[in-house]
N, C-alpha and C positions, 0 to 999 in steps of 0.2 A: 597490686598494679592501680597506676594512677589512670582514672579515665579523664578522655578529652574530652572538653568541652565544645557541644555543636551549636550553634545559631542560624535558624532559618528565617532568610529578610525575604516576605511574600509583600504582595499589593499589587493593583491593580495595576494596565499598562499608563506610566508617565508620574506615578505618584513619589517614585524621587528614591526606587532602592539602589541604584550604582551611586546616585549623588553617597546614601546614608554608608554604602560598604568601600565610598574611598575614604571618606571619614574616618571608618574604623581602620583602614589602612594605616593611612598617613599620621594618626596622633597615636598609634603605638608604638611605644619606646622597648627596642630587645625582646619582642614577642615574634617567633613566627604563626603565621598565620595561612592556610592551606585554601584557596578559593575555589566553588565548584560552583560554576553560574551555568544555567539553564536558557535557551530563547527561544521564539517564536520566528520561526519564518526560515527562507532557504538557504541564507549566511548568518554566519557570527562572527558580531564584531562586539560586544560586549564586551570581550577582552581586550579589546583595542580602548576601551572607556575609563577601565580599570584602572587608578594609578598604579606606575610602575615600580613593584621592591622587587625585593631579592628571595621574596618567600614564593611558596606552591603557587601558581596559576593552572588548575583543569577544567578546559568547558567544553560540557557535555554538548549533547548532537543536538541538534532544533530540534524541534517540537515537541512533545507529553513527556512532560518526563515523569509524569502517576505511569507509565510505560517504562519507566529507565527501572525501575524496584530491583528487578533479578536481573536488570544489564547496565547501562554505562555509568548508572550510577552509584551503585552498588561498585562495581569496577573502578572507578574515580577514588571511590574513598581508599577501597584497598592500597592502588596506587600512592596514596599520601601517605597511609601507616607502615610503608615498604621501604619509605624513604631514609637515607640513613641517616638526615639530619633530623631530630625529633621536632612536632611540631605541637603548639601550645594550643592552637583553636584552630577550629573549623566551620568557616561560614556560607553558607549555602545558598544564593540569590534566587530564585524561580522566576520564572516566564512570570507575566502580569496576568497571562490565562491560565495559571495554573492554580491547582485544588492543593493547597501544603498539607493534607493529610498525610497521601499516598510517601510524602517525602519524610514526615516524620515518621512512619510506619517502616520507612527503610532502616534508620537509627536505633528504633527501639529491636530489630530481628535478632533472633538468635546469633548470628555472626558476629556483630558487633555492641551486644550489651556490656561487657564486661571490660571492651575497650573506649568506649566512646560514651557521651551522655549529654542529651539533648537539654540543651539549660535553657530556652526560651525561642519562641515562635513571636519575631517582629512584623507586624503590619503596617505597612505604610497607606495613609489614607490620602488622596487631595483634598483640601480644604475647597478649593477655587472650583474644581469640577465635580466633586462631590455632590450624587443625586437620592436621595433616601430611595428613589425606586429601582438603583443597582444592587438592591435586595432580593430582589427578583430575579437576578443574576445567581445559580448556585454558587456558580466561583465566587464572587464579588461578596455571595455569603459567609460563604466557604473559609476565607481569609480572613472575616472580622471575628467568625465564632472560633475560631481555633487559635486565633493570637492571643499569645499573653502580655505581648503590650501594643500600644497602638499607638502609632505615632502619627496625630495629624500634621501633615506637614503643608507648607508654603501659606502659612498664617498670616505672612504678611501682603497678602495680594486677598482678603477678605476682610470683614468688617467684624465686629465682635457679636452681633447679632449672628452672625451666619457662623459663626465658631460653635457658637451655642446650641445653633440648630443643629448641625454637624453633632455634635459633642453626644445631645439628646439621641440624636438618631444612632449612635454607634451603644451606646448605652443602653439603649431598649434590645439590642442582638446582645450585646456581652456586657454585663451590669461588672463583673468582676476583674475584668481588662487592666492591667496599669495605662491610661490615657496623658500622652503628654504632648504640649505641642511643639512645634518648629518651623522655622523658617531656614529653608535652604537643607533640611534633614539637618540642623545641627542641636543635638543632644549628648549631654555629657555620657561618656563611654560606659560609667561607672552605672549608668541607669541601664543599658542595654548588654552588658556583658558579665560572664559569671553570676547570675544574678538569680539561678535556679529556681525561676518558675515553672516551670516545664511540670505535670504531673500527673504522671500515666494514668492514674484513676480518675480524674478529672477530666483526661481525653475520654477514656470509656464512655464517661457520663456525658459528655455532648454528643458523643455519637450516636447513642441511644436516643437521648432528647432529639436529634436533625433527624434520625430514622423513625421518628413517632410524631415529627411536624408534618416531614414527606407523606407519611402513610394518613395522617388526618385529612391533609390540602388532597388527598388521591395522584400524585403527582407521579407516581410509578415509575419512577426513575432510574430505579435496577441500580443504583448505587452501594456498591459490595462493599459495605467496612467491616474492615478486618479486626481482631482484638489482637494488642500490641502482645500476646503470648508467641502468638504465634510466629512459625519459622519462614515464612511466606515462601515457601518453594511450590507455590504454586503454577497454574497456565496464566493467570491476571488476565481472562479472556471477560473483562469489567463491558459493561453495555452504559455505565451511567454517563453524566453530562461530557467529561472529558473523554471524549469517544477517540478513537482512532483517525482522526479526518485532521487536513492541516486547515481546515474552519473548524473555530469552536466556536459556540454562540452565536455563530453569522460571521466572527472577526477571520480575515486573512491578511498574510502579510504579498507584501510587493518588492524585492530586493532587484539592487544593479551590485555590479561586481566588478570594476574593469581599473587594467594598468593605464591609465589616463586621466587629464585632469580633468574637469569641469570649466566652463566660460563663467565667468560670475554673474554677468549679466541675464546671462540664458537663463541661471538658476534663480536668479530674484526673480526672473518675470514667470517661469513655474511654480514659484511661491506666493507671486502675488494676483497670478491670473490664470493659473491650468489645476494649482494640487486640489484634489477632492476635498469638500466640506466633511464629508462620510470619513476621511484620516483622521484617525483621532491620536495614531503618534507615531513618529517618525527619529529616526536618530540614524546617526552615519561619521565618518570619518571622511574629511573632502579635501582632495588635489585641488585647489585653483590656477589656471594658469595665471595670474595677475600678482601670486604669493609664494614666497619662499616657505611660508608656514604650512603646517598642520593644521587645520579647522574640524572641530566636535560639535555636529549640529545636533540639536535637539529639540524635537516639537510634539507641545503637548495642547489638544486642542488647537485654538489659533493663536497659540502664545508659540515662540521659539527663539532660541539663543544660536550664535554661532561663537564660539570659544577658540582662539588660534592657542600654539604652544609649538614647539619645535620639533620634527618627526625623532624618532629613534634611533641612534646610531646605527647605521649601516640598513636601515632598513628602506625598501624600496617604497617610494610612492603609488600611493592608488588611492583610487575612491570607492565609498562602500557605503549604499545606502538604504536601508529598510523602513518602508511604509504596513502599517500598521492599520486597518480600518475594516466598512462595515460597507456591501454592495458594491465593490472594487470593478473598476474593469483591467484586469491585469495586464492586456496587452497594451491599451492606449497609455495608463499611466507606465508601464515600462520604456512606451514610448517616447513619454515626455522629459523622462528620466536620460534618457540616451541622446535626446536632442540637446539636452547641454553640455555632452562631453563634447572635444576639442577633437578634432581628427588627428593621425598622426598626420 
């Protein structure tokens, strides 16, 4: 039986995961790719931000992808494998607040071992917003530690000295990873897909090293690692940093979903004068009263873009926004977004 290669795309909030995914989907010729997307927030919009293809698109539920090992992630993969049309690749895009290790373990479980082959874990890093202190975050560190390919993205926004410093920080964590520079996640597909970089034995060694490091530092994270040969029929009652809570490492999300347009000037006022500085990432599909077009909104740090496109045929117009940050006042932030809505 031919094993289907699986690529896991991870990276912190706003690093460019969906941009990379879109590049992969738009540049493949005659290849059927199943895409599994996990999001952090009350509503899911990443499926609308992914380029339209005729291939499979399965959106996992919001929240902790780690908690989907025995549930929705596994079920989504089974649905893909049961499709009448054969699949050539599976790509998983994790939320920016996910540890990629539990995702990798899912594909190494006995249920999938004969049918799937974990090809690589690709980690995107935002060169503009990267801080070495990010590695005090267990999740941000895990994304680099378990990455087979590290894509240093948004290189066009910083100078060479900063790029060299970021690369040095990454090498200090993961010296043997394939390190690539990119603008707008522009990396040749030949360097990302069917590369065969994932090695189970190396993963086991990395897990052991990380456990030793945590014990030496006395973190007591309770991060329950599992050997890839385990069948994963466990209760998954973990207590590590990826906890069963809508708030991960202090982050929380505020969402708005309405079947009505925004007023463009009100939304601009919100961005210029009301958006909390602690919102690190925001994204949305926007319908403006002043435009017939569909607008895709992305914000990372202090930089944002709004790109327009056609609404899909027969798709009802709507507005969806998700903001992710720390120390947010959900009631106030949601009220400010609602104030941008045009009353019927």
